[in-house]
Structures are given as C-alpha cells and as structure tokens.
C-alpha positions in Angstrom: -3.2 -6.9 -0.4 -2.5 -10.1 -2.5 -4.4 -11.3 -5.5 -4.4 -14.5 -6.8 -6.4 -15.7 -10.0 -7.1 -19.3 -9.9 -9.5 -19.3 -13.2 -10.9 -16.4 -15.4 -12.8 -16.4 -18.7 -15.8 -18.0 -19.7 -14.8 -21.4 -18.8 -14.7 -20.6 -15.2 -13.7 -17.8 -12.7 -12.3 -18.0 -9.5 -10.1 -15.5 -7.5 -8.2 -15.5 -4.0 -7.6 -12.1 -2.2 -5.6 -12.2 1.2 -5.1 -9.4 3.4 -2.5 -11.2 5.6 -5.4 -12.1 8.1 -8.4 -13.5 6.1 -8.4 -15.4 2.8 -11.7 -14.9 0.7 -12.7 -16.3 -2.4 -14.5 -14.5 -5.2 -16.6 -16.8 -7.3 -16.4 -20.5 -7.4 -16.8 -20.9 -11.3 -14.5 -24.2 -11.6 -14.5 -27.6 -10.0 -13.9 -27.5 -6.2 -11.1 -30.2 -6.5 -9.4 -27.7 -8.7 -9.7 -25.1 -6.4 -8.4 -27.3 -3.6 -5.3 -28.1 -6.0 -4.7 -24.6 -6.5 -4.5 -23.6 -2.9 -2.5 -26.7 -2.1 -5.4 -28.3 -0.3 -5.6 -25.4 2.2 -9.1 -24.3 1.7 -10.0 -24.7 5.3 -8.0 -21.4 5.6 -10.3 -19.6 3.4 -12.9 -17.8 5.4 -15.6 -17.9 2.7 -16.6 -17.2 -0.8 -18.5 -14.4 -2.8 -20.9 -15.5 -5.4 -21.7 -12.6 -7.8 -24.3 -14.3 -10.0 -25.7 -17.9 -11.2 -24.0 -18.4 -14.4 -22.0 -21.8 -14.2 -18.7 -20.0 -15.0 -19.2 -18.3 -11.7 -20.8 -20.8 -9.7 -20.0 -24.5 -10.6 -17.9 -25.4 -7.3 -20.8 -24.0 -5.1 -22.2 -27.3 -4.0 -18.9 -29.0 -3.1 -17.6 -26.0 -1.5 -20.5 -26.2 0.9 -19.9 -30.0 1.3 -16.3 -29.0 2.5 -17.8 -26.9 5.2 -17.1 -23.3 3.2 -19.6 -20.5 4.0 -20.6 -19.1 0.5 -22.5 -15.7 0.2 -24.9 -15.0 -2.6 -28.2 -13.0 -3.1 -31.4 -14.7 -2.5 -32.2 -14.5 -6.4 -28.8 -16.2 -7.0 -29.4 -18.8 -4.8 -32.9 -19.5 -6.2 -31.5 -19.6 -9.6 -28.7 -21.8 -8.6 -31.2 -24.2 -7.0 -29.1 -25.0 -4.1 -30.1 -25.4 -0.2 -27.6 -25.3 2.7 -27.1 -24.2 6.1 -23.9 -22.6 5.1 -25.2 -20.3 2.3 -25.2 -16.6 3.5 -27.4 -14.2 2.0 -26.4 -10.8 1.2 -28.4 -7.8 0.0 -27.8 -5.1 -2.3 -25.8 -2.2 -0.9 -26.0 -3.4 2.6 -22.7 -4.1 4.4 -21.6 -7.1 6.0 -18.2 -8.6 7.7 -16.1 -11.4 7.0 -13.1 -11.9 9.1 -10.9 -8.4 8.6 -13.2 -7.8 5.7 -16.0 -5.4 5.1 -18.0 -6.1 1.9 -20.5 -4.0 0.1 -22.5 -5.7 -2.7 -23.8 -3.5 -5.5 -25.8 -4.0 -8.6 -24.4 -4.2 -11.9 -25.8 -4.8 -15.5 -25.9 -8.4 -17.0 -28.5 -10.7 -18.3 -29.2 -12.1 -14.8 -29.3 -10.5 -11.4 -25.4 -9.6 -10.7 -23.4 -7.9 -7.8 -20.0 -6.2 -7.8 -18.3 -5.9 -4.6 -16.4 -3.2 -2.7 -14.0 -4.8 -0.1 -12.3 -3.1 2.8 -9.6 -4.5 4.8 -9.2 -3.3 8.4 -5.9 -2.6 7.1 -7.4 0.3 5.2 -6.8 -1.3 1.8 -10.0 -0.9 -0.5 -10.6 -3.4 -3.4 -13.2 -3.0 -6.0 -14.3 -6.1 -8.2 -16.9 -6.0 -11.0 -17.2 -8.5 -13.6 -19.8 -9.8 -16.3 -21.4 -6.4 -16.9 -21.9 -3.7 -19.5 -22.1 -0.8 -17.1 -21.4 0.4 -13.8 -23.6 3.2 -12.8 -21.7 4.1 -9.4 -18.6 6.0 -9.0 -15.8 5.1 -6.4 -12.7 6.7 -4.6 -9.8 5.7 -2.8 -9.7 2.3 -4.3 -6.3 0.7 -4.2 -7.1 -2.4 -6.1 -9.5 -2.7 -9.1 -10.5 -6.2 -10.5 -12.7 -5.3 -13.5 -14.0 -7.5 -16.6 -12.4 -6.3 -19.9 -14.1 -8.7 -22.2 -13.9 -7.6 -25.7 -13.2 -4.8 -27.8 -15.9 -3.3 -30.0 -13.5 -2.9 -32.8 -12.6 -6.5 -32.5 -16.0 -7.6 -32.1 -17.2 -5.8 -35.1 -14.8 -6.9 -37.5 -15.6 -10.5 -36.5 -19.4 -9.8 -37.1 -18.4 -8.0 -40.5 -16.4 -11.1 -41.4 -19.1 -13.8 -40.4 -17.0 -15.2 -37.7 -19.7 -14.8 -35.0 -23.6 -14.7 -35.1 -25.2 -11.3 -34.6 -27.2 -12.7 -32.1 -24.5 -13.5 -30.0 -22.8 -10.4 -30.7 -25.5 -8.5 -29.5 -25.7 -10.8 -26.3 -21.9 -9.8 -25.8 -22.5 -6.2 -25.8 -25.7 -6.3 -23.7 -23.8 -8.5 -20.9 -20.2 -7.8 -20.9 -17.7 -4.9 -20.2 -15.8 -3.7 -23.5 -12.4 -2.0 -23.5 -14.0 1.1 -24.6 -16.6 1.3 -21.7 -13.9 0.0 -19.3 -11.6 2.9 -20.3 -14.6 5.2 -19.9 -15.3 3.8 -16.3 -11.7 4.4 -15.4 -11.7 8.0 -16.6 -14.8 8.6 -14.4 -13.4 7.3 -11.2 -10.8 8.5 -8.9 -7.6 6.5 -9.6 -5.3 8.3 -7.6 -4.7 5.7 -4.8 -4.9 3.0 -7.1 -1.7 0.5 -6.9 -2.9 -2.5 -9.2 -5.4 -2.9 -11.8 -6.3 -6.6 -13.0 -8.2 -7.1 -16.1 -10.5 -10.2 -15.9 -12.5 -12.4 -18.2 -11.1 -11.8 -21.3 -12.5 -13.2 -24.6 -10.7 -15.7 -26.3 -11.8 -14.5 -29.8 -12.7 -10.9 -29.3 -9.9 -9.5 -27.0 -6.2 -8.7 -27.5 -4.2 -9.0 -24.1 -1.6 -6.7 -25.0 -3.5 -4.1 -26.7 -6.0 -4.0 -23.8 -3.1 -3.8 -21.2 -1.4 -1.0 -23.0 -4.6 0.9 -23.5 -5.2 0.6 -19.7 -1.6 1.5 -18.7 -1.8 4.6 -21.0 -5.2 6.0 -19.8 -4.2 5.2 -15.9 -0.3 5.3 -15.5 -1.0 2.3 -13.1 0.2 -0.9 -13.0 -1.8 -3.5 -15.0 -2.1 -7.5 -14.9 -3.8 -9.6 -17.5 -4.0 -12.9 -15.5 
C-alpha cells in the first residue's frame, strides 16, 4: 500500500492511501486547491475522502471537495459541527464497517475534545492500515496491522520544560495533554499491540514547538524495530 502525506500538523492534515486499485484521502484539512495541486489535478481518480472530526485542520477543504463531486465520509455529529449539507456527504457510524472501492473501513471512537474517529482500513489485497490522530488515548487493541499512521504530537518532557520556562500557557498545556497523543503514550500503545506484521509506521501531526523529530523517530524505531517515517 502506498501512503502519501499531503499535509500534517496543526496548520492542516491530508493523506492519500492507494492499494493500486482504489485511492482514498484521509482528512481534507487544507485548501482543496492545494490538494488538487499535490495530486497533479487528478482528484477525479480519488474514490472518496474520510473525515475524522470537525476541527478546521482536518476539514477545511470539505466544501470544495463536495463541489468537485467527491464523496466525503464523516459522522453525523461531525457533519452537524461543520455545518455542511450536500448529497455527496456519506455518514458513517462508530464501529460499523462500510466499503469504498477495494477498501473495507471500520471507524472507531478515539478520545479528543470533540467527537473523533480513527479508521481501520483493510484492502482486498489483505493489507491492513490503522489511522489514529488527535487523540490522547486509544482504548482498542489491534492485530495483523501492516501500516500504522499515528499521531505523535508532543513529548511530556519537552512540554513540561516549555511550561516551566513560561514558553507555553498552562491552560494550553492542559489542552494539549487532554487532546493529543504524546510520545510516551504512543510508545505505550505500540507495546500493547501486536506489531509482528507491521511494515511501516508513520508518525503524524508533530507539534512545531513541543516535539523532536529525530528523538521521536529513534524512540519508536528502538521500541518496535520497524521502519519509521516522519513526514
């Protein structure tokens, strides 16, 4: 399975996955024009898009994607929070599978400050991909995952140091801890799951000021022994 990051982080998130038969976008958190440019204006070849939650850095391009005749999947709560209506909006329900092309998709609830979902995406070719972002905790365990796309937003050690030195307001630090995945919790999640079939781990949504790309990559590699990408 091919994974392409179009954008990641607090300014916007958008990812393309492709199993050779179906192309699927996860998140539309940048302007749709940017998505078109990144895909060489071949968005008509994209089967649909998945939206995890209603924050702008995950749904900014929804309206124009719909205008461009792209099916967009989201939960009813997310649709209501975005405030968009269109006949190409497809509603998914928590822990109920649905099909998009050659993909079977299972949304599952994850913890954030609004309703949010991760996705277990299984291709007809047998490859399994797990996506989870903007969460401080994933309560489910998974097996036989081949590709893991997971948020690794901050390190508790870095955030605490920033807080102690007055570089970040305590209220913002509390919000980060209550809504995003720390390196420490990511490592705990990885240790709790069966990674025997994992081929690639993609660390997403790193904070500009509370993360360390090389440290995070090295820590995950040492914990898992897997190939790690930080887009």
